C-alpha positions as CSV (number, residue, x, y, z in Angstrom):
1,K,40.0,17.4,5.8
2,M,36.9,19.5,5.1
3,S,33.7,17.6,4.9
4,P,31.6,17.8,1.6
5,Q,28.8,19.4,3.5
6,R,31.0,22.1,5.1
7,A,32.8,22.7,1.9
8,L,29.4,23.2,0.3
9,L,28.2,25.7,2.9
10,L,31.4,27.7,2.6
11,G,31.3,27.7,-1.2
12,A,31.8,31.0,-3.0
13,G,28.3,30.7,-4.6
14,F,26.4,30.3,-1.3
15,L,24.6,33.2,0.3
16,F,24.6,33.6,4.0
17,A,22.0,36.4,4.0
18,A,19.4,37.0,1.4
19,K,20.4,39.8,-1.0
20,S,16.8,40.9,-1.2
21,T,13.3,40.0,0.0
22,A,11.9,40.6,-3.5
23,Y,11.7,37.1,-5.0
24,D,9.2,35.7,-7.4
25,I,9.6,32.2,-6.1
26,V,11.3,30.5,-3.2
27,V,12.3,26.8,-3.5
28,I,12.9,24.8,-0.4
29,G,15.3,21.9,-0.9
30,G,18.1,21.5,-3.4
31,G,17.6,17.9,-4.6
32,S,16.3,16.8,-8.0
33,A,12.8,18.4,-7.6
34,G,14.1,21.6,-6.1
35,L,16.9,22.1,-8.6
36,T,14.6,21.5,-11.5
37,A,12.0,23.9,-10.1
38,A,14.6,26.6,-9.5
39,K,16.1,26.2,-13.0
40,F,12.6,26.4,-14.5
41,G,11.9,29.7,-12.8
42,A,15.2,31.2,-13.8
43,R,14.8,30.0,-17.4
44,F,11.6,32.1,-17.6
45,G,13.2,35.2,-16.1
46,K,11.9,34.9,-12.6
47,R,13.9,35.9,-9.5
48,V,14.5,32.6,-7.7
49,L,15.8,31.9,-4.2
50,L,16.8,28.3,-3.5
51,V,17.2,27.4,0.2
52,E,19.2,24.2,1.1
53,K,20.2,23.3,4.6
54,A,22.8,20.6,3.7
55,R,24.1,19.7,0.2
56,L,22.8,20.8,-3.2
57,G,22.2,17.8,-5.4
58,G,20.3,15.8,-2.8
59,D,20.3,12.1,-2.4
60,C,20.8,11.4,-6.1
61,T,24.1,13.2,-6.4
62,W,25.6,12.3,-3.0
63,T,24.1,9.1,-1.7
64,G,21.9,7.6,-4.4
65,C,22.0,7.3,-8.1
66,V,25.5,8.7,-8.8
67,P,27.6,6.8,-6.2
68,S,25.6,3.6,-6.5
69,K,25.9,3.4,-10.3
70,S,29.6,4.1,-10.0
71,L,29.9,1.2,-7.5
72,L,27.8,-1.0,-9.9
73,A,30.3,-0.2,-12.7
74,A,33.2,-1.4,-10.5
75,A,31.2,-4.5,-9.6
76,K,30.5,-5.2,-13.3
77,A,34.2,-5.0,-14.1
78,A,35.0,-7.5,-11.3
79,H,32.3,-9.9,-12.5
80,A,33.6,-9.7,-16.1
81,S,37.1,-10.5,-14.9
82,R,35.9,-13.4,-12.9
83,T,33.8,-14.9,-15.7
84,G,36.0,-14.2,-18.7
85,S,36.7,-17.9,-19.2
86,T,33.1,-18.4,-20.3
87,Y,34.0,-16.4,-23.5
88,G,37.4,-18.0,-24.0
89,V,39.2,-15.2,-22.2
90,K,41.5,-16.7,-19.6
91,S,40.7,-15.4,-16.1
92,V,43.6,-14.5,-13.8
93,G,41.7,-15.8,-10.7
94,E,39.7,-13.9,-8.2
95,P,39.8,-10.2,-8.9
96,S,41.6,-8.0,-6.3
97,V,39.8,-4.9,-5.3
98,D,41.7,-1.7,-4.4
99,W,39.0,-0.2,-2.1
100,A,40.7,3.2,-1.8
101,K,41.0,3.6,-5.6
102,L,37.4,2.4,-6.1
103,T,36.0,4.9,-3.6
104,G,38.2,7.6,-5.0
105,R,36.8,7.2,-8.4
106,L,33.3,7.2,-6.9
107,Q,33.9,10.5,-5.2
108,R,35.4,12.0,-8.4
109,T,32.3,11.1,-10.2
110,I,30.1,12.8,-7.6
111,T,32.3,15.9,-7.7
112,K,32.2,16.1,-11.5
113,I,28.5,15.9,-11.7
114,Y,28.0,18.3,-8.7
115,D,30.4,20.9,-10.0
116,E,28.9,21.0,-13.5
117,D,25.2,20.8,-12.6
118,D,24.4,21.3,-8.9
119,S,26.9,23.6,-7.3
120,P,26.1,27.2,-6.2
121,E,28.5,28.5,-8.8
122,A,26.7,26.5,-11.6
123,L,23.3,27.7,-10.4
124,G,24.5,31.3,-10.0
125,R,25.4,31.3,-13.7
126,L,21.8,30.6,-14.4
127,G,20.7,33.5,-12.2
128,I,19.6,31.5,-9.2
129,E,20.4,32.8,-5.7
130,V,21.3,30.0,-3.3
131,M,21.2,30.3,0.5
132,G,22.6,27.8,2.9
133,G,20.1,27.5,5.7
134,T,16.6,26.5,6.6
135,A,13.2,27.9,5.7
136,R,10.0,27.9,7.8
137,F,6.6,29.3,7.1
138,S,5.7,32.2,9.3
139,G,2.3,32.6,7.6
140,P,0.3,31.5,4.6
141,E,2.4,33.6,2.3
142,S,5.7,34.3,4.1
143,L,8.8,32.5,5.2
144,V,11.5,33.0,7.7
145,I,14.8,31.9,6.2
146,A,17.6,31.3,8.7
147,S,21.1,31.0,7.3
148,G,24.1,29.2,8.7
149,G,23.8,28.4,12.4
150,G,25.9,26.1,14.5
151,G,29.1,27.8,13.3
152,S,28.6,26.5,9.8
153,S,28.7,29.9,8.2
154,P,31.5,32.5,8.5
155,G,29.3,35.2,9.9
156,G,27.2,33.1,12.2
157,S,23.5,32.7,11.7
158,S,21.0,35.3,10.5
159,S,17.3,35.3,9.5
160,T,15.3,37.0,6.8
161,Q,11.6,37.3,6.3
162,V,10.6,36.7,2.7
163,T,7.2,36.9,0.9
164,P,7.7,35.7,-2.7
165,K,5.5,37.3,-5.3
166,F,4.1,34.0,-6.7
167,G,4.7,31.5,-3.9
168,V,6.8,28.5,-2.7
169,V,7.8,25.1,-4.0
170,V,8.5,22.7,-1.2
171,A,11.0,19.9,-2.3
172,T,12.5,18.6,0.9
173,G,12.9,15.1,-0.2
174,A,13.0,11.9,1.9
175,R,15.3,10.1,4.3
176,P,16.0,6.4,5.0
177,I,13.5,4.6,7.2
178,V,15.1,3.1,10.4
179,P,12.6,0.4,11.4
180,N,11.5,0.1,15.0
181,S,10.5,-3.4,14.4
182,I,14.1,-4.7,14.7
183,A,14.8,-4.9,18.4
184,G,18.2,-3.8,19.5
185,L,19.1,-2.1,16.2
186,A,19.9,1.2,18.0
187,G,22.8,-0.6,19.8
188,V,24.4,-1.9,16.6
189,E,26.6,-0.1,14.1
190,Y,24.6,0.0,10.9
191,L,24.6,1.8,7.6
192,T,21.9,3.2,5.4
193,Y,22.2,4.5,1.8
194,E,23.1,7.8,3.3
195,D,26.5,6.6,4.6
196,I,27.3,3.3,2.8
197,F,29.5,5.2,0.3
198,T,31.5,7.1,2.9
199,G,31.2,5.1,6.1
200,L,33.4,2.1,5.0
201,S,37.1,2.6,5.4
202,A,37.7,-0.8,3.9
203,Q,35.8,-3.4,2.0
204,P,33.7,-5.5,4.3
205,K,34.4,-9.2,4.5
206,A,30.8,-10.1,5.3
207,M,27.8,-7.9,4.9
208,T,24.2,-8.3,5.9
209,V,21.7,-6.4,3.8
210,V,18.2,-6.0,5.3
211,G,15.6,-5.1,2.6
212,G,14.8,-6.6,-0.8
213,G,13.8,-3.4,-2.6
214,P,15.8,-1.7,-5.3
215,I,18.5,-0.3,-3.0
216,G,19.0,-3.6,-1.2
217,C,19.1,-5.7,-4.3
218,E,21.5,-3.4,-6.2
219,L,24.0,-3.1,-3.4
220,A,23.8,-6.7,-2.3
221,Q,24.8,-7.8,-5.8
222,A,27.4,-5.1,-6.2
223,F,29.3,-6.0,-3.0
224,A,29.0,-9.7,-3.7
225,R,30.6,-9.2,-7.1
226,L,33.4,-7.3,-5.5
227,G,34.1,-10.3,-3.3
228,T,32.2,-9.5,-0.1
229,E,30.2,-12.4,1.4
230,V,26.7,-11.0,1.3
231,T,23.5,-12.3,3.0
232,L,20.3,-10.5,1.8
233,V,17.4,-10.6,4.4
234,A,14.0,-10.2,2.7
235,E,10.8,-12.1,2.4
236,Q,10.7,-11.3,-1.3
237,L,12.9,-9.5,-3.9
238,L,11.5,-6.4,-5.5
239,P,8.0,-6.9,-4.0
240,S,6.5,-3.9,-5.9
241,E,7.3,-5.5,-9.2
242,D,5.9,-8.5,-11.1
243,P,6.7,-11.6,-9.0
244,E,8.4,-13.1,-12.0
245,A,11.1,-10.4,-11.9
246,G,11.9,-11.2,-8.3
247,A,12.1,-14.9,-9.1
248,I,14.6,-14.2,-11.9
249,L,16.8,-12.2,-9.5
250,E,16.6,-15.0,-7.0
251,R,18.1,-17.4,-9.5
252,V,20.8,-15.0,-10.6
253,F,21.7,-14.1,-7.0
254,Q,22.0,-17.7,-6.1
255,R,24.4,-18.3,-9.0
256,E,26.5,-15.3,-8.0
257,G,26.8,-16.4,-4.4
258,V,24.4,-13.9,-2.7
259,K,23.0,-15.8,0.3
260,R,19.4,-15.4,1.1
261,A,17.6,-15.4,4.5
262,K,13.9,-15.4,3.4
263,G,12.1,-13.7,6.3
264,R,12.0,-10.6,8.5
265,A,14.8,-9.2,10.6
266,V,13.4,-9.1,14.1
267,E,16.4,-8.5,16.3
268,A,20.0,-7.2,16.1
269,A,22.9,-7.4,18.5
270,A,26.5,-6.2,18.5
271,R,29.2,-8.7,18.0
272,G,32.9,-7.8,18.5
273,K,34.3,-4.6,17.0
274,G,31.7,-3.2,14.6
275,G,30.2,-6.6,14.0
276,H,26.6,-7.7,14.3
277,A,24.2,-10.7,14.6
278,V,20.8,-10.3,13.0
279,T,18.0,-12.7,14.0
280,V,15.6,-13.5,11.1
281,Q,12.1,-14.8,11.5
282,L,11.6,-17.2,8.6
283,A,8.3,-18.1,7.0
284,S,8.4,-21.5,8.6
285,G,8.3,-19.9,12.0
286,E,11.9,-20.9,12.7
287,T,14.7,-18.3,13.2
288,E,18.1,-17.9,11.6
289,V,21.0,-15.8,12.8
290,V,23.0,-13.9,10.2
291,S,26.3,-12.2,11.2
292,G,28.9,-10.0,9.5
293,D,31.1,-7.0,9.9
294,A,28.9,-4.5,8.0
295,L,25.1,-4.1,8.3
296,L,23.1,-2.2,5.6
297,V,19.5,-1.3,6.5
298,A,17.6,-0.6,3.3
299,V,13.9,-0.9,4.0
300,G,12.6,2.2,2.4
301,R,12.4,6.0,2.6
302,E,10.1,8.4,4.3
303,A,9.1,12.0,3.4
304,V,10.8,14.9,5.2
305,V,8.1,17.3,6.2
306,E,8.8,18.4,9.8
307,G,10.3,21.7,10.8
308,L,8.7,23.6,7.9
309,G,5.8,25.2,9.7
310,L,3.4,23.6,7.3
311,D,0.5,24.0,9.8
312,V,1.1,27.8,10.0
313,A,0.9,28.0,6.2
314,G,-2.3,25.8,6.1
315,V,-0.5,23.1,4.2
316,A,-1.9,19.6,4.9
317,C,-0.1,16.3,5.0
318,T,-1.5,12.9,4.1
319,D,-2.8,10.6,6.8
320,G,-1.8,7.3,5.0
321,G,1.4,5.3,4.9
322,D,3.2,7.8,2.7
323,K,2.8,10.7,5.2
324,G,3.9,13.2,2.6
325,I,2.6,16.6,1.8
326,K,-0.9,16.4,0.3
327,V,-1.2,17.7,-3.2
328,D,-3.7,17.6,-6.0
329,A,-3.0,16.4,-9.5
330,N,-1.3,19.6,-10.4
331,L,0.9,19.5,-7.3
332,Q,-0.9,22.3,-5.5
333,T,-1.2,21.9,-1.7
334,S,-4.1,23.0,0.4
335,N,-2.5,26.5,0.3
336,K,-2.9,27.8,-3.3
337,R,0.4,29.7,-3.1
338,V,2.4,26.5,-2.1
339,Y,3.2,23.6,-4.4
340,A,5.2,20.5,-3.4
341,A,7.2,18.1,-5.6
342,G,9.3,15.0,-5.4
343,D,9.8,12.6,-2.6
344,C,8.2,14.8,0.1
345,V,4.8,14.2,-1.5
346,G,5.0,10.4,-1.0
347,G,4.3,8.1,-3.9
348,P,6.9,6.8,-6.3
349,Q,10.4,8.0,-5.1
350,F,12.5,8.3,-8.2
351,T,14.9,11.0,-9.3
352,H,13.2,11.3,-12.7
353,V,9.8,11.6,-11.1
354,A,11.1,14.3,-8.7
355,G,12.7,16.3,-11.5
356,F,9.5,16.0,-13.6
357,Q,7.4,17.2,-10.7
358,G,9.8,20.0,-9.8
359,A,9.4,21.5,-13.3
360,I,5.6,21.0,-13.3
361,A,5.3,22.6,-9.8
362,A,7.2,25.7,-10.8
363,R,5.4,25.9,-14.1
364,N,2.0,25.7,-12.4
365,L,3.0,28.3,-9.8
366,L,4.5,30.8,-12.2
367,L,2.6,30.5,-15.5
368,P,-1.1,30.5,-16.4
369,L,-3.2,27.3,-16.7
370,S,-1.8,24.0,-15.3
371,D,-0.1,20.8,-16.3
372,R,-0.7,17.5,-14.5
373,G,2.2,16.6,-12.1
374,V,0.7,13.4,-10.6
375,L,0.6,10.7,-13.2
376,S,-2.4,8.4,-13.5
377,A,-0.3,5.4,-14.2
378,A,2.9,4.1,-12.6
379,P,5.9,6.0,-14.0
380,P,8.8,4.2,-15.7
381,A,11.1,2.7,-13.1
382,C,14.4,0.7,-13.3
383,T,16.3,-1.3,-10.8
384,F,19.9,-1.5,-12.0
385,T,20.8,-5.0,-11.0
386,S,22.2,-7.4,-13.5
387,P,19.8,-8.1,-15.2
388,E,18.1,-4.8,-14.9
389,V,14.4,-4.8,-13.9
390,A,12.2,-2.1,-15.5
391,S,8.5,-1.5,-15.6
392,V,6.0,1.2,-16.6
393,G,2.2,1.6,-16.3
394,F,0.0,-1.4,-15.9
395,T,1.7,-4.7,-14.9
396,K,0.7,-8.0,-13.4
397,A,1.6,-6.5,-10.0
398,A,-1.1,-3.9,-10.7
399,S,-3.8,-6.2,-11.8
400,E,-3.3,-8.6,-9.0
401,G,-2.3,-6.2,-6.3
402,G,1.3,-7.5,-6.3
403,A,2.9,-9.3,-3.5
404,G,3.4,-6.9,-0.7
405,G,3.7,-3.9,-2.9
406,G,0.9,-3.8,-5.4
407,A,-0.4,-0.5,-4.2
408,R,2.3,1.3,-6.1
409,R,1.2,-0.2,-9.3
410,R,-2.5,-0.1,-8.6
411,G,-4.3,3.0,-9.6
412,P,-6.5,4.4,-12.3
413,L,-5.2,1.9,-14.8
414,G,-5.7,-1.0,-12.4
415,R,-9.3,0.1,-11.8
416,L,-10.0,0.7,-15.5
417,F,-8.4,-2.4,-17.0
418,G,-8.2,-4.8,-14.1
419,R,-9.9,-8.1,-13.9
420,G,-13.6,-8.0,-14.6
421,N,-13.4,-4.7,-16.5
422,E,-16.4,-4.3,-18.8
423,E,-14.4,-2.4,-21.4
424,G,-12.3,-5.4,-22.2
425,E,-9.6,-7.6,-20.9
426,V,-5.9,-7.0,-20.9
427,A,-3.8,-9.1,-23.2
428,T,-0.2,-10.0,-22.6
429,I,2.6,-10.8,-25.0
430,E,5.8,-12.2,-23.6
431,R,9.2,-13.1,-24.9
432,K,11.9,-14.8,-22.9
433,L,15.4,-13.4,-23.2
434,A,16.6,-16.8,-24.4
435,R,14.7,-16.0,-27.6
436,V,16.4,-12.6,-28.2
437,D,19.3,-13.1,-30.5
438,R,21.4,-10.3,-28.9
439,A,21.0,-11.9,-25.5
440,I,22.1,-15.3,-26.9
441,C,25.3,-13.6,-28.3
442,D,26.0,-11.8,-25.0
443,L,25.0,-14.5,-22.5
444,D,25.4,-18.3,-22.3
445,D,22.2,-18.7,-20.3
446,P,20.1,-15.5,-20.7
447,E,17.9,-14.8,-17.7
448,G,15.1,-12.3,-18.4
449,L,12.0,-11.5,-20.3
450,I,10.0,-8.8,-22.1
451,K,6.3,-8.6,-21.2
452,I,3.9,-6.1,-22.8
453,F,0.4,-5.5,-21.6
454,Y,-2.1,-4.1,-24.1
455,R,-5.8,-3.7,-24.9
456,P,-6.6,-6.4,-27.5
457,K,-9.5,-4.3,-28.9
458,D,-7.3,-1.6,-30.3
459,G,-3.7,-2.4,-29.5
460,T,-3.2,0.3,-26.9
461,I,-0.1,-0.3,-24.8
462,L,-1.0,-0.2,-21.2
463,G,2.3,-1.2,-19.5
464,A,5.3,-3.4,-19.7
465,L,7.9,-5.3,-17.7
466,V,11.5,-5.9,-18.9
467,V,14.1,-8.0,-17.2
468,G,17.4,-8.0,-18.9
469,P,20.4,-5.9,-20.1
470,S,19.3,-2.4,-21.2
471,A,15.9,-2.8,-19.6
472,G,15.8,0.8,-18.7
473,E,16.3,1.8,-22.3
474,L,13.7,-0.6,-23.6
475,I,11.1,0.5,-21.1
476,S,11.8,4.1,-22.2
477,E,10.9,3.3,-25.8
478,L,7.6,1.7,-24.6
479,N,6.9,4.7,-22.4
480,V,7.3,6.9,-25.4
481,C,4.9,4.7,-27.3
482,M,2.4,5.0,-24.5
483,A,2.7,8.7,-24.2
484,A,2.5,9.3,-28.0
485,G,-0.4,6.9,-28.5
486,V,1.6,4.5,-30.7
487,K,-0.4,1.3,-30.7
488,L,1.4,-2.0,-30.4
489,P,0.7,-3.3,-34.0
490,A,2.0,0.0,-35.3
491,L,5.4,-0.6,-33.6
492,A,5.8,-3.5,-36.0
493,S,6.4,-1.0,-38.9
494,I,9.0,1.1,-37.0
495,M,12.4,-0.3,-38.1
496,H,14.9,-1.3,-35.4
497,P,18.6,-2.2,-35.9
498,Y,19.5,-5.9,-35.7
499,P,20.9,-7.4,-33.5
500,S,19.8,-5.0,-30.8
501,Y,17.8,-5.8,-27.8
502,A,15.2,-3.3,-28.9
503,I,14.4,-5.2,-32.1
504,A,12.6,-7.7,-29.9
505,L,10.0,-5.1,-29.3
506,Q,9.4,-4.8,-33.1
507,Q,9.2,-8.6,-33.4
508,M,6.7,-8.9,-30.6
509,A,4.6,-6.1,-32.1
510,A,4.7,-8.0,-35.4
511,E,3.2,-11.0,-33.8
512,V,0.3,-9.0,-32.6
513,Y,0.0,-7.3,-36.0
514,Y,0.0,-10.6,-37.9
515,D,-2.7,-11.9,-35.6
516,Q,-4.8,-9.0,-36.6
517,L,-4.2,-9.7,-40.3
518,E,-5.0,-13.3,-39.9
519,K,-8.4,-12.5,-38.4
520,S,-9.1,-10.2,-41.3
521,M,-8.0,-12.7,-44.0
522,P,-11.6,-13.4,-45.3
523,L,-12.0,-9.7,-46.0
524,Y,-8.5,-9.4,-47.6
525,D,-9.2,-12.5,-49.8
526,T,-12.4,-10.9,-51.1
527,L,-10.7,-7.6,-51.8
528,K,-7.8,-9.4,-53.6
529,K,-10.3,-11.2,-55.8
530,V,-11.8,-7.9,-57.0
531,G,-8.4,-6.6,-57.9
532,L,-7.7,-4.3,-54.9
């Protein structure tokens, strides 16, 4: 059976030698940032060459967003079957999972999205030339593009020197971090997000998940709902978010049977055929050994920047923990003809951020003037657990530095509006999900909250945290309000349908608006007396 990667490289829409060296822009990398950059260039009539060494679509299509959300959909169906009696619907016992059918649907979902949006044929229809191979700078303005190699292309490998008219967008993405702090890990069979969706021929009976970030939390809950015995190893859940979000997930996971080893994985050893034993250093100083037949390591991602000849082009990388390509606010590197976008620049690693930056990088390279591609506040983010956890802008994690991950939320907003700010304090309004009518209808014991941070002086919304169903949609509305300058009291006059989750935002805004009215009542009383 032909692998997806080989099938891609042999696709009819892939070039194995550049048709020309006369390109306006070369995009290196075919993930979210690269695809968006290439489509932007083609949309404005530029001649675009997109170079991808593996699979168009990147992590999101093949190993991230698309397969994980398909898996979450299956897990949600299993959970609904298991808990139907709560709603008066008789359960038929523990749901039985057809692993082959589940993974088959997952792969069909990937193929559908890839064929329609990401394939060489789809891009070709937009006027984008796609080459399967690698690109390396040979100078400040030129690239050597090598196609095929290793027998992956019909005609062997070839190379072409290209000097694009306007320049280059680097969008090489990121890869999973394999921690060197876990002794013996190299001698153990383990999975990362890159192979978790293709590396399991059968559903694991027992899985250990190392890492409490979004990937670890989503997949731990999904596999547990499907019937796998899951142990999640992490000192804290979602450490980059408001601590209250992690605490809510802790309670939900406990109810759903996800075991927790609260500490750091320090050693791994092989046990039997494909099995493992992971030693966990607990906060108390004691150790705990966790075993299973599948081990998922999900401790983060790192930028892919090697092998590009960046030094030859005069493109600098950051020295800090992100170790990505160094860019300014407009995504320009230290070489004015080279822009970079997406995960390879470090910072928040989200598909929507990468896509946004890809478009901005191409726009700034090809068109006059510039738009800002590095946002001053934390972008909207959503972890698609159940309940979902979504946030945007300023949060408690920003103001207090968070617990092990505040740096992501800290930034210009944290400095402007943090504690001790002379321009005024940050006010918070919060509503528990147990006070949201729709949540009461949907859930017997709603876990979650909506928390909005705003400037009390004028009602400017600074950020928000939402934990609950449809949190990603709710945070999107608040993000629009922030971008459009809609003040929190004004949101009270924007009608929302009842009983939606979103009407809670209007109700919370009304509380702030009524507080303002109450403070102005002496003036209103006077105006009323004179007939106004």
